[in-house]
LOMI-159883 format. One record per residue: x, y, z of N, C-alpha, C, O, CB in turn. Coordinates in steps of 0.2 Angstrom, whole numbers, padded with zeros to 4 digits, always signed. Last residue first. Glycine has a CB too. Layout:
<recs>
XYZXYZXYZXYZXYZ;...
</recs>
This chain:
<recs>
+0014+0145-0190+0009+0140-0194+0002+0143-0195-0002+0139-0198+0009+0134-0190;+0026+0157-0192+0021+0154-0189+0017+0149-0193+0016+0151-0199+0018+0159-0186;+0043+0153-0197+0037+0157-0199+0031+0153-0195+0032+0147-0195+0035+0157-0206;+0057+0155-0186+0053+0152-0191+0047+0155-0192+0044+0158-0187+0053+0145-0190;+0070+0168-0187+0064+0165-0184+0060+0162-0189+0058+0164-0194+0060+0170-0180;+0087+0166-0193+0080+0169-0194+0074+0165-0190+0074+0159-0190+0078+0169-0202;+0100+0166-0180+0097+0162-0186+0089+0166-0186+0086+0168-0182+0097+0154-0184;+0113+0178-0177+0106+0175-0176+0102+0172-0181+0100+0175-0186+0102+0180-0173;+0128+0177-0174+0124+0176-0179+0118+0174-0177+0117+0168-0176+0127+0173-0183;+0136+0189-0162+0133+0181-0164+0128+0182-0169+0124+0187-0169+0130+0177-0157;+0151+0197-0168+0144+0197-0166+0141+0190-0167+0142+0186-0172+0140+0202-0171;+0168+0194-0164+0162+0194-0168+0156+0194-0166+0155+0190-0161+0163+0191-0172;+0180+0206-0158+0175+0201-0156+0169+0201-0161+0165+0206-0161+0172+0202-0147;+0195+0209-0167+0189+0211-0164+0185+0205-0162+0186+0199-0164+0184+0216-0168;+0210+0214-0172+0207+0208-0169+0201+0211-0166+0202+0215-0162+0212+0203-0164;+0218+0221-0186+0214+0222-0179+0210+0216-0178+0207+0213-0182+0209+0229-0178;+0232+0226-0194+0227+0220-0193+0224+0222-0185+0227+0223-0180+0231+0211-0195;+0236+0238-0206+0235+0235-0200+0231+0230-0200+0226+0230-0203+0234+0240-0196;+0248+0237-0220+0242+0239-0217+0241+0237-0210+0246+0234-0208+0235+0237-0221;+0253+0227-0230+0254+0233-0231+0247+0237-0227+0243+0239-0231+0256+0235-0239;+0260+0211-0226+0254+0215-0225+0256+0222-0226+0260+0224-0222+0250+0214-0219;+0267+0199-0227+0267+0203-0232+0262+0208-0232+0260+0210-0237+0267+0200-0237;+0257+0187-0218+0264+0188-0222+0262+0194-0226+0257+0195-0228+0266+0182-0227;+0250+0178-0205+0249+0185-0209+0256+0186-0212+0261+0185-0209+0247+0192-0204;+0239+0165-0199+0246+0167-0202+0245+0173-0207+0241+0173-0211+0250+0161-0206;+0233+0157-0186+0232+0162-0190+0238+0166-0192+0242+0170-0188+0227+0167-0185;+0231+0141-0182+0235+0146-0184+0231+0151-0188+0226+0150-0192+0241+0143-0188;+0222+0134-0168+0221+0135-0175+0226+0141-0177+0226+0146-0174+0214+0136-0177;+0230+0137-0153+0227+0132-0157+0227+0133-0164+0233+0134-0166+0220+0130-0156;+0227+0145-0137+0231+0144-0143+0228+0138-0147+0223+0134-0144+0239+0142-0141;+0217+0146-0127+0222+0141-0125+0227+0141-0132+0230+0136-0132+0219+0132-0123;+0215+0163-0132+0212+0158-0128+0218+0153-0126+0222+0156-0123+0207+0154-0132;+0227+0167-0142+0220+0168-0141+0217+0162-0137+0217+0157-0140+0217+0170-0148;+0243+0175-0142+0239+0169-0140+0232+0170-0139+0230+0174-0135+0241+0167-0133;+0252+0183-0155+0246+0184-0150+0244+0176-0148+0243+0172-0153+0238+0188-0152;+0264+0192-0162+0262+0186-0161+0256+0188-0155+0256+0192-0151+0269+0181-0158;+0274+0201-0176+0269+0201-0171+0267+0194-0169+0267+0190-0174+0264+0205-0172;+0286+0210-0183+0285+0203-0181+0280+0203-0175+0282+0206-0170+0291+0199-0179;+0290+0223-0185+0286+0220-0190+0285+0212-0189+0283+0209-0194+0289+0221-0196;+0304+0221-0174+0300+0225-0178+0297+0222-0184+0300+0218-0188+0303+0231-0180;+0300+0208-0162+0306+0212-0166+0301+0216-0170+0295+0214-0171+0311+0207-0170;+0290+0204-0153+0296+0203-0152+0302+0207-0156+0308+0208-0153+0297+0197-0152;+0276+0211-0149+0280+0212-0154+0288+0211-0152+0291+0216-0151+0279+0219-0156;+0261+0203-0144+0268+0205-0143+0271+0206-0149+0270+0204-0154+0271+0200-0140;+0244+0207-0138+0248+0206-0144+0256+0208-0142+0257+0213-0139+0245+0212-0151;+0232+0198-0128+0238+0204-0129+0242+0201-0135+0244+0196-0136+0243+0205-0122;+0217+0196-0124+0221+0195-0128+0226+0200-0129+0224+0206-0131+0217+0193-0134;+0206+0201-0116+0211+0195-0113+0216+0192-0117+0220+0187-0116+0207+0188-0111;+0194+0205-0127+0196+0205-0120+0201+0199-0118+0200+0193-0119+0190+0204-0117;+0200+0212-0142+0197+0206-0139+0200+0206-0132+0206+0206-0131+0199+0199-0144;+0206+0221-0150+0201+0224-0145+0197+0218-0142+0191+0218-0141+0196+0230-0149;+0223+0222-0153+0218+0218-0152+0212+0221-0148+0214+0225-0143+0221+0211-0148;+0233+0225-0167+0231+0227-0162+0225+0223-0160+0222+0220-0165+0230+0232-0163;+0248+0226-0177+0242+0222-0175+0240+0224-0168+0245+0224-0164+0244+0214-0176;+0253+0238-0190+0253+0236-0183+0248+0230-0182+0243+0230-0186+0253+0242-0179;+0264+0239-0204+0258+0241-0200+0259+0238-0194+0264+0236-0192+0251+0238-0204;+0271+0229-0212+0271+0236-0213+0265+0240-0211+0261+0244-0214+0272+0238-0221;+0277+0214-0209+0272+0218-0208+0274+0225-0208+0278+0228-0204+0268+0217-0202;+0283+0201-0209+0284+0207-0214+0278+0212-0213+0275+0213-0219+0285+0203-0221;+0272+0191-0200+0279+0193-0202+0279+0198-0208+0274+0198-0212+0283+0185-0204;+0262+0185-0186+0263+0191-0193+0269+0192-0193+0272+0193-0188+0259+0198-0192;+0251+0173-0179+0259+0176-0181+0259+0179-0187+0257+0177-0192+0264+0170-0182;+0241+0168-0167+0242+0172-0172+0249+0173-0173+0253+0175-0168+0238+0177-0170;+0231+0155-0162+0238+0157-0162+0239+0162-0168+0238+0159-0174+0243+0151-0162;+0216+0151-0154+0220+0150-0159+0226+0155-0158+0227+0159-0153+0217+0152-0165;+0201+0146-0148+0208+0145-0147+0211+0145-0152+0210+0141-0157+0209+0139-0143;+0186+0156-0144+0191+0153-0149+0197+0151-0146+0199+0155-0142+0193+0157-0154;+0177+0163-0136+0180+0157-0134+0183+0153-0139+0184+0147-0139+0174+0152-0131;+0168+0170-0149+0169+0170-0143+0172+0163-0140+0169+0157-0142+0163+0171-0141;+0176+0173-0165+0171+0171-0161+0172+0170-0153+0178+0169-0151+0169+0164-0163;+0183+0188-0173+0184+0181-0169+0178+0179-0165+0175+0184-0162+0190+0181-0165;+0187+0197-0186+0182+0196-0181+0180+0189-0178+0177+0185-0182+0176+0198-0184;+0198+0206-0192+0198+0199-0191+0193+0199-0185+0195+0200-0180+0205+0196-0190;+0202+0218-0204+0199+0217-0198+0196+0210-0197+0192+0208-0201+0193+0222-0197;+0216+0226-0211+0212+0220-0211+0209+0220-0204+0212+0222-0199+0217+0213-0212;+0220+0238-0224+0219+0236-0218+0215+0230-0217+0212+0228-0221+0216+0240-0215;+0231+0234-0239+0226+0237-0236+0225+0235-0228+0229+0231-0225+0220+0234-0239;+0237+0223-0248+0238+0231-0248+0232+0234-0245+0228+0236-0249+0240+0234-0254;+0243+0208-0244+0237+0212-0244+0238+0219-0243+0240+0221-0237+0233+0210-0240;+0251+0195-0244+0250+0200-0249+0244+0204-0250+0242+0205-0256+0251+0197-0255;+0240+0184-0235+0246+0185-0238+0245+0191-0243+0240+0191-0247+0249+0179-0241;+0233+0175-0222+0233+0182-0225+0239+0183-0228+0244+0183-0224+0231+0188-0219;+0224+0161-0216+0229+0163-0220+0229+0170-0223+0224+0171-0226+0231+0159-0224;+0218+0152-0202+0217+0158-0206+0223+0160-0210+0228+0160-0206+0214+0163-0203;+0215+0134-0201+0215+0141-0198+0214+0146-0203+0211+0145-0208+0222+0141-0195;+0214+0120-0202+0218+0124-0206+0220+0131-0204+0225+0134-0206+0215+0124-0213;+0205+0118-0191+0212+0116-0191+0216+0120-0195+0222+0122-0193+0213+0110-0192;+0193+0132-0192+0195+0125-0192+0202+0124-0191+0206+0129-0190+0194+0122-0198;+0185+0142-0182+0190+0142-0186+0192+0135-0186+0193+0131-0180+0195+0146-0184;+0168+0150-0183+0172+0144-0180+0179+0144-0185+0179+0146-0191+0168+0136-0181;+0163+0161-0188+0159+0160-0182+0163+0153-0179+0162+0151-0174+0152+0159-0184;+0173+0177-0192+0173+0169-0191+0167+0167-0186+0167+0170-0181+0180+0167-0189;+0173+0190-0204+0170+0187-0197+0169+0179-0197+0167+0176-0201+0162+0191-0196;+0183+0201-0212+0180+0194-0212+0179+0192-0204+0183+0193-0200+0186+0188-0216;+0188+0213-0223+0185+0212-0216+0181+0205-0217+0177+0203-0222+0179+0217-0214;+0201+0222-0230+0198+0215-0229+0194+0215-0223+0197+0217-0217+0203+0209-0229;+0205+0235-0242+0204+0233-0236+0200+0225-0236+0196+0223-0240+0201+0238-0233;+0216+0230-0257+0210+0234-0254+0210+0231-0246+0213+0226-0244+0202+0233-0258;+0221+0220-0265+0222+0227-0266+0216+0231-0263+0212+0235-0266+0224+0230-0274;+0227+0205-0262+0221+0209-0262+0224+0215-0261+0229+0217-0258+0217+0209-0256;+0234+0192-0261+0235+0197-0267+0228+0200-0267+0225+0200-0272+0237+0193-0274;+0224+0181-0251+0229+0183-0254+0229+0187-0260+0224+0187-0263+0233+0178-0255;+0216+0173-0239+0215+0179-0242+0222+0181-0245+0227+0182-0241+0213+0185-0237;+0206+0159-0232+0212+0161-0236+0212+0167-0239+0208+0168-0244+0213+0156-0240;+0199+0150-0219+0198+0156-0223+0205+0157-0225+0210+0157-0222+0196+0163-0218;+0190+0136-0212+0196+0139-0214+0194+0145-0219+0189+0145-0222+0201+0134-0218;+0176+0137-0203+0182+0133-0205+0188+0138-0207+0190+0142-0203+0179+0127-0211;+0164+0149-0210+0166+0143-0204+0171+0138-0207+0170+0136-0213+0160+0139-0202;+0161+0167-0209+0163+0160-0213+0164+0155-0207+0166+0156-0202+0169+0161-0218;+0151+0182-0213+0154+0176-0208+0156+0170-0212+0152+0168-0216+0149+0174-0204;+0153+0193-0222+0150+0193-0216+0150+0188-0210+0150+0190-0205+0145+0194-0218;+0168+0199-0229+0164+0192-0228+0160+0192-0221+0163+0193-0216+0169+0185-0228;+0173+0209-0240+0170+0209-0234+0166+0203-0235+0162+0201-0239+0165+0216-0233;+0186+0218-0249+0183+0211-0248+0181+0212-0241+0184+0214-0237+0188+0204-0248;+0189+0231-0261+0188+0229-0254+0183+0222-0254+0179+0221-0258+0185+0235-0250;+0201+0227-0275+0195+0230-0271+0194+0228-0265+0197+0223-0262+0190+0230-0274;+0206+0216-0284+0207+0223-0284+0202+0227-0281+0198+0229-0285+0209+0225-0291;+0211+0200-0280+0205+0205-0279+0209+0212-0279+0213+0214-0275+0201+0204-0273;+0219+0187-0277+0219+0191-0284+0213+0196-0284+0210+0196-0289+0218+0186-0292;+0207+0177-0269+0214+0179-0271+0214+0183-0277+0210+0182-0282+0218+0173-0271;+0199+0169-0256+0198+0175-0260+0206+0176-0262+0210+0176-0258+0195+0181-0255;+0189+0157-0249+0196+0158-0251+0195+0162-0256+0191+0161-0261+0200+0152-0253;+0181+0149-0235+0182+0154-0240+0188+0156-0242+0193+0156-0238+0179+0161-0239;+0170+0136-0228+0175+0139-0229+0176+0145-0235+0171+0146-0239+0179+0135-0230;+0153+0138-0222+0158+0135-0225+0164+0139-0225+0164+0145-0222+0156+0134-0232;+0141+0146-0221+0141+0140-0217+0147+0136-0220+0145+0130-0221+0135+0137-0216;+0141+0164-0223+0142+0158-0226+0143+0152-0219+0146+0153-0214+0148+0158-0230;+0132+0179-0224+0134+0174-0221+0135+0168-0224+0130+0166-0227+0131+0173-0216;+0138+0188-0240+0134+0186-0234+0137+0181-0229+0142+0179-0230+0128+0185-0235;+0151+0198-0247+0148+0191-0247+0144+0191-0240+0146+0194-0235+0154+0184-0247;+0159+0207-0260+0154+0208-0254+0150+0201-0253+0146+0199-0257+0150+0214-0255;+0172+0214-0267+0169+0207-0266+0165+0208-0260+0167+0210-0255+0173+0202-0266;+0175+0226-0281+0174+0224-0273+0171+0217-0272+0166+0216-0276+0171+0228-0269;+0186+0222-0294+0182+0226-0290+0181+0223-0284+0184+0219-0281+0175+0227-0294;+0191+0211-0303+0194+0219-0303+0187+0222-0300+0183+0224-0304+0197+0222-0311;+0197+0196-0297+0190+0200-0298+0193+0207-0298+0196+0209-0293+0185+0200-0292;+0204+0182-0295+0204+0186-0301+0198+0191-0302+0195+0191-0307+0204+0183-0306;+0194+0171-0287+0200+0172-0289+0200+0177-0295+0196+0176-0300+0205+0166-0290;+0186+0163-0274+0186+0168-0278+0193+0170-0281+0198+0171-0277+0182+0173-0274;+0175+0150-0267+0182+0151-0270+0182+0157-0275+0178+0157-0280+0185+0143-0274;+0167+0145-0253+0167+0150-0259+0174+0151-0262+0178+0152-0257+0164+0158-0256;+0154+0132-0249+0161+0135-0248+0162+0139-0255+0160+0138-0260+0167+0129-0247;+0139+0134-0242+0143+0133-0247+0149+0134-0245+0151+0137-0239+0140+0137-0253;+0124+0137-0235+0129+0130-0234+0133+0129-0240+0132+0124-0244+0125+0123-0231;+0117+0147-0239+0122+0148-0234+0127+0142-0234+0133+0143-0234+0119+0149-0227;+0114+0148-0257+0112+0145-0251+0119+0147-0245+0124+0149-0247+0112+0137-0252;+0113+0165-0265+0116+0158-0264+0114+0155-0258+0111+0159-0253+0124+0159-0264;+0113+0176-0277+0109+0174-0272+0111+0166-0271+0110+0163-0276+0101+0175-0272;+0123+0187-0285+0122+0181-0283+0118+0181-0278+0120+0184-0273+0126+0177-0283;+0128+0199-0297+0124+0198-0291+0123+0191-0290+0121+0188-0295+0118+0202-0291;+0142+0207-0304+0138+0200-0303+0134+0201-0297+0137+0205-0293+0144+0194-0302;+0145+0217-0317+0142+0217-0312+0138+0212-0310+0133+0210-0312+0139+0223-0312;+0158+0219-0328+0153+0216-0327+0151+0217-0319+0155+0219-0315+0154+0208-0328;+0163+0226-0344+0162+0227-0337+0158+0224-0334+0152+0225-0337+0162+0233-0334;+0172+0221-0358+0166+0222-0355+0167+0224-0348+0173+0222-0345+0161+0217-0357;+0187+0231-0363+0183+0225-0363+0177+0226-0359+0176+0232-0357+0187+0220-0359;+0197+0239-0376+0193+0239-0371+0190+0232-0371+0189+0229-0376+0188+0244-0370;+0213+0235-0384+0206+0236-0384+0202+0235-0379+0204+0230-0375+0203+0233-0390;+0227+0235-0384+0225+0240-0383+0217+0241-0382+0214+0247-0381+0227+0244-0387;+0231+0220-0384+0234+0225-0380+0231+0231-0378+0230+0234-0372+0241+0226-0384;+0221+0215-0393+0224+0211-0386+0227+0216-0381+0225+0216-0375+0231+0205-0389;+0221+0223-0403+0214+0223-0399+0217+0219-0392+0215+0221-0386+0207+0219-0403;+0234+0219-0409+0231+0227-0407+0226+0226-0402+0227+0229-0396+0227+0230-0414;+0232+0206-0413+0237+0208-0408+0235+0216-0405+0236+0218-0399+0244+0207-0411;+0214+0200-0413+0221+0202-0415+0226+0204-0410+0224+0204-0404+0220+0208-0420;+0208+0186-0402+0208+0192-0405+0215+0194-0408+0220+0191-0408+0206+0197-0401;+0200+0174-0394+0206+0175-0399+0204+0181-0402+0199+0182-0406+0206+0169-0404;+0193+0178-0378+0193+0175-0385+0198+0177-0389+0201+0182-0388+0187+0177-0388;+0194+0173-0361+0196+0178-0366+0195+0174-0373+0197+0168-0374+0204+0182-0365;+0182+0170-0349+0188+0168-0354+0189+0173-0359+0184+0175-0362+0187+0161-0357;+0177+0170-0333+0177+0174-0338+0184+0172-0343+0189+0171-0340+0178+0181-0337;+0166+0159-0324+0173+0161-0326+0172+0165-0333+0168+0163-0337+0178+0154-0326;+0158+0150-0312+0157+0156-0316+0163+0159-0317+0167+0162-0313+0152+0162-0312;+0152+0135-0305+0158+0139-0308+0155+0144-0313+0151+0143-0317+0163+0134-0312;+0146+0125-0293+0144+0131-0297+0150+0135-0300+0152+0139-0296+0141+0135-0294;+0142+0109-0287+0148+0114-0289+0144+0119-0294+0141+0117-0299+0155+0110-0292;+0135+0099-0285+0140+0101-0280+0144+0106-0281+0149+0108-0278+0143+0095-0279;+0126+0099-0295+0121+0099-0288+0127+0101-0283+0126+0104-0277+0117+0091-0286;+0133+0110-0307+0130+0103-0306+0127+0104-0298+0126+0110-0296+0135+0097-0306;+0136+0120-0319+0134+0119-0313+0131+0113-0313+0128+0110-0318+0129+0124-0312;+0146+0134-0327+0145+0127-0326+0141+0125-0320+0143+0127-0315+0151+0125-0325;+0148+0147-0337+0144+0145-0331+0143+0137-0332+0141+0134-0336+0137+0148-0332;+0158+0160-0344+0156+0153-0345+0153+0151-0337+0156+0153-0332+0163+0148-0347;+0158+0174-0354+0156+0171-0347+0154+0164-0348+0149+0162-0352+0151+0176-0343;+0171+0180-0364+0164+0177-0363+0163+0175-0356+0168+0173-0353+0162+0172-0368;+0179+0194-0372+0178+0189-0367+0171+0187-0366+0166+0190-0367+0179+0192-0361;+0176+0201-0383+0183+0200-0382+0184+0195-0376+0189+0191-0376+0186+0205-0380;+0164+0206-0385+0165+0199-0388+0172+0197-0386+0174+0191-0387+0165+0199-0395;+0163+0218-0380+0159+0214-0377+0161+0207-0379+0161+0202-0375+0151+0215-0379;+0171+0225-0391+0173+0224-0383+0170+0219-0380+0173+0215-0377+0172+0232-0379;+0163+0223-0402+0170+0220-0401+0172+0219-0395+0174+0214-0393+0174+0223-0404;+0152+0231-0399+0152+0224-0399+0157+0220-0399+0157+0215-0397+0149+0221-0404;+0156+0243-0386+0154+0240-0392+0154+0234-0392+0154+0230-0387+0159+0242-0397;+0159+0246-0372+0157+0252-0377+0155+0250-0384+0153+0254-0388+0164+0256-0378;+0148+0236-0361+0155+0237-0365+0153+0243-0370+0147+0245-0371+0158+0230-0370;+0142+0227-0348+0142+0233-0351+0149+0234-0355+0155+0233-0352+0140+0239-0346;+0132+0215-0340+0139+0216-0344+0138+0223-0348+0133+0223-0352+0141+0209-0350;+0126+0208-0325+0125+0212-0331+0131+0214-0334+0136+0215-0330+0121+0219-0328;+0120+0194-0319+0126+0196-0321+0125+0202-0327+0122+0200-0332+0130+0191-0323;+0114+0183-0308+0112+0189-0312+0119+0192-0313+0123+0192-0309+0107+0195-0308;+0108+0168-0302+0114+0171-0304+0111+0177-0309+0107+0176-0314+0119+0165-0308;+0104+0158-0287+0100+0163-0293+0106+0167-0295+0110+0170-0291+0094+0169-0289;+0101+0143-0282+0107+0148-0283+0104+0152-0288+0102+0149-0293+0115+0146-0286;+0093+0135-0269+0092+0138-0275+0098+0144-0277+0099+0148-0273+0084+0141-0275;+0091+0131-0256+0095+0126-0260+0096+0130-0267+0101+0128-0271+0091+0119-0261;+0092+0142-0242+0088+0139-0248+0093+0135-0251+0099+0134-0249+0085+0145-0253;+0094+0154-0232+0092+0147-0231+0088+0144-0236+0082+0143-0235+0090+0147-0224;+0105+0164-0240+0100+0163-0235+0098+0156-0236+0101+0152-0240+0095+0167-0236;+0115+0178-0245+0115+0171-0244+0108+0170-0239+0106+0175-0236+0122+0168-0239;+0122+0188-0259+0117+0187-0254+0117+0180-0252+0118+0176-0256+0110+0191-0256;+0135+0195-0265+0133+0188-0264+0129+0189-0258+0131+0190-0253+0139+0182-0264;+0143+0204-0278+0139+0205-0272+0135+0198-0271+0132+0196-0276+0134+0211-0272;+0157+0211-0286+0153+0204-0285+0149+0206-0278+0152+0209-0273+0159+0196-0284;+0162+0222-0299+0160+0221-0292+0157+0214-0292+0154+0211-0297+0155+0226-0289;+0174+0217-0313+0169+0221-0310+0167+0219-0303+0170+0214-0300+0162+0221-0314;+0178+0205-0322+0179+0213-0322+0175+0217-0320+0172+0221-0324+0181+0215-0327;+0184+0190-0316+0178+0194-0318+0180+0203-0317+0183+0205-0312+0172+0193-0312;+0190+0178-0314+0191+0182-0320+0187+0187-0322+0185+0188-0328+0193+0179-0324;+0179+0168-0305+0186+0169-0307+0186+0173-0314+0183+0172-0319+0190+0162-0309;+0171+0158-0293+0171+0164-0297+0179+0166-0299+0184+0165-0295+0168+0172-0293;+0163+0144-0287+0169+0147-0289+0168+0153-0294+0163+0153-0297+0174+0141-0293;+0156+0135-0274+0155+0140-0279+0162+0143-0281+0166+0145-0276+0151+0146-0276;+0152+0118-0268+0157+0124-0269+0155+0129-0276+0153+0127-0281+0164+0121-0270;+0141+0113-0256+0142+0114-0264+0148+0119-0263+0148+0123-0258+0136+0117-0269;+0134+0110-0244+0141+0110-0245+0144+0110-0251+0150+0108-0252+0143+0105-0241;+0119+0104-0251+0122+0108-0246+0129+0106-0246+0131+0100-0247+0120+0106-0240;+0117+0107-0268+0116+0102-0262+0120+0106-0257+0125+0110-0258+0119+0095-0264;+0107+0118-0279+0114+0116-0276+0113+0112-0269+0108+0113-0266+0118+0123-0274;+0101+0123-0293+0099+0119-0287+0106+0116-0285+0109+0113-0288+0094+0114-0289;+0100+0138-0302+0103+0132-0301+0101+0129-0294+0099+0133-0290+0110+0132-0302;+0095+0151-0314+0095+0147-0308+0097+0140-0308+0096+0137-0313+0088+0148-0306;+0101+0166-0322+0100+0158-0322+0098+0156-0314+0099+0160-0310+0108+0155-0325;+0104+0179-0333+0100+0176-0327+0099+0169-0328+0097+0166-0334+0092+0180-0327;+0113+0191-0339+0113+0184-0340+0109+0183-0333+0111+0186-0328+0120+0180-0341;+0113+0204-0352+0111+0201-0346+0111+0194-0345+0108+0191-0350+0105+0204-0343;+0122+0217-0359+0119+0211-0360+0118+0208-0353+0121+0210-0348+0122+0207-0364;+0124+0232-0368+0122+0229-0362+0119+0222-0364+0115+0222-0369+0118+0233-0358;+0134+0245-0376+0131+0237-0377+0130+0235-0371+0134+0235-0367+0136+0232-0381;+0132+0262-0380+0135+0255-0375+0130+0249-0377+0124+0249-0380+0134+0257-0366;+0133+0274-0388+0131+0267-0390+0134+0261-0386+0137+0257-0388+0134+0267-0397;+0139+0285-0382+0132+0285-0382+0129+0277-0384+0123+0275-0382+0128+0291-0387;+0152+0282-0386+0149+0283-0379+0143+0283-0378+0140+0281-0372+0151+0287-0377;+0151+0283-0399+0154+0276-0396+0152+0277-0388+0149+0272-0385+0163+0275-0396;+0148+0296-0402+0143+0290-0404+0145+0284-0400+0141+0280-0398+0144+0289-0412;+0158+0303-0397+0152+0304-0393+0147+0298-0396+0142+0296-0392+0150+0311-0394;+0168+0299-0407+0170+0297-0400+0162+0297-0396+0160+0292-0393+0176+0303-0397;+0163+0305-0419+0163+0298-0419+0165+0296-0412+0162+0290-0411+0170+0295-0423;+0163+0319-0415+0156+0315-0417+0157+0307-0416+0153+0304-0413+0154+0316-0425;+0177+0320-0415+0172+0321-0410+0166+0318-0409+0164+0316-0404+0171+0328-0409;+0180+0317-0429+0183+0314-0424+0178+0314-0417+0175+0309-0414+0190+0316-0423;+0172+0327-0436+0171+0322-0436+0173+0317-0432+0169+0313-0430+0172+0320-0441;+0180+0340-0430+0174+0338-0430+0171+0331-0430+0168+0329-0425+0171+0342-0434;+0192+0336-0436+0192+0337-0429+0185+0335-0427+0184+0331-0424+0195+0344-0426;+0190+0338-0450+0192+0332-0448+0191+0331-0440+0189+0326-0438+0201+0331-0450;+0186+0352-0450+0181+0346-0452+0183+0339-0449+0179+0336-0446+0181+0346-0460;+0199+0357-0449+0194+0358-0443+0188+0353-0444+0184+0351-0440+0191+0366-0443;+0206+0353-0459+0208+0351-0453+0202+0352-0448+0201+0348-0443+0215+0355-0451;+0199+0360-0469+0198+0353-0469+0201+0350-0462+0198+0345-0460+0203+0350-0475;+0201+0373-0466+0194+0371-0466+0195+0363-0466+0191+0360-0462+0189+0375-0473;+0215+0373-0468+0212+0374-0462+0204+0372-0461+0202+0369-0456+0212+0381-0461;+0216+0372-0481+0218+0367-0477+0215+0367-0470+0213+0362-0468+0225+0368-0477;+0208+0383-0486+0206+0376-0487+0208+0371-0483+0205+0367-0481+0208+0374-0494;+0217+0393-0482+0210+0393-0479+0207+0386-0480+0204+0383-0476+0205+0398-0483;+0228+0390-0491+0229+0390-0483+0222+0390-0480+0221+0387-0475+0234+0396-0480;+0223+0393-0503+0225+0386-0502+0225+0386-0494+0222+0381-0491+0232+0385-0505;+0219+0407-0502+0214+0402-0504+0216+0395-0501+0212+0391-0498+0213+0402-0511;+0232+0412-0502+0229+0412-0496+0222+0407-0495+0220+0405-0490+0227+0418-0495;+0237+0408-0515+0241+0405-0509+0236+0406-0503+0235+0401-0499+0247+0410-0508;+0228+0415-0523+0229+0409-0523+0231+0406-0517+0229+0401-0515+0232+0407-0528;+0232+0428-0518+0226+0426-0517+0225+0418-0518+0222+0415-0514+0221+0430-0523;+0246+0430-0524+0244+0429-0516+0238+0427-0514+0237+0423-0509+0245+0436-0512;+0243+0428-0537+0247+0423-0533+0246+0423-0526+0244+0418-0523+0256+0424-0533;+0236+0440-0539+0233+0434-0540+0236+0428-0537+0233+0424-0535+0232+0433-0547;+0247+0450-0535+0241+0450-0531+0237+0443-0532+0234+0441-0527+0236+0455-0534;+0256+0447-0545+0257+0446-0539+0252+0446-0534+0251+0441-0530+0262+0451-0536;+0248+0451-0556+0250+0444-0556+0252+0442-0549+0252+0436-0547+0255+0443-0562;+0247+0464-0555+0241+0459-0555+0243+0453-0554+0239+0450-0551+0237+0459-0561;+0260+0468-0555+0257+0468-0549+0250+0464-0549+0248+0461-0544+0256+0475-0548;+0261+0466-0569+0265+0462-0565+0262+0463-0558+0263+0458-0554+0272+0464-0565;
</recs>
């Protein structure tokens, strides 16, 4: 009888040991699988060149990553996009579409049809966009999950739906910024009749104004302050969260609404054109 009991106990212990061993083996295989995914990144590059006419419009939309734009006195647009994903499926969930004519360059990301599970839980590719563009363009950017850094433009700028810092070295004419989760810095060489619009920005704003500019600022729904470092410009606060300022003789509107941060007015530095090469 004792032998039978000992035999039963040994069988049970062997069974438990087998379950533990199988469980440990499963966890080891899972760790190896995850590690393999991390080491097996998929990378793709896009390199293109296009000729743009002066005053062309450049549009960027739906990009998952940072955008850096360098500008110079040229008519050639150079596009470099580096895409990184954990695997081929993640890379293929979105595609980059580029359309170009002499008057327009469009770089957009579009989602491809995928299963329900992948649509909600699958990862996607991350982009790093670097552009070299002519100065004489207007820029429209919408839906960028990353910072936006732009050189000097001789045209208008419109930026919306950005999750990151936005910095514009200089722009001419109208400027519009909306739905930005990050600080904003923009320098203006001239303000057009349409003026400047700032809406729904979660961050501090630095607005660099040109010398002898005539504009009128009105800010409503501010969760922050409006201050001026521009000589001769004082800011009034007739009621809490509502600011106004007369810049020069007044004129082009600067409208700010729903800002969760401070607005600072500063004097823009003069943009010096590059010297001509010697003969």
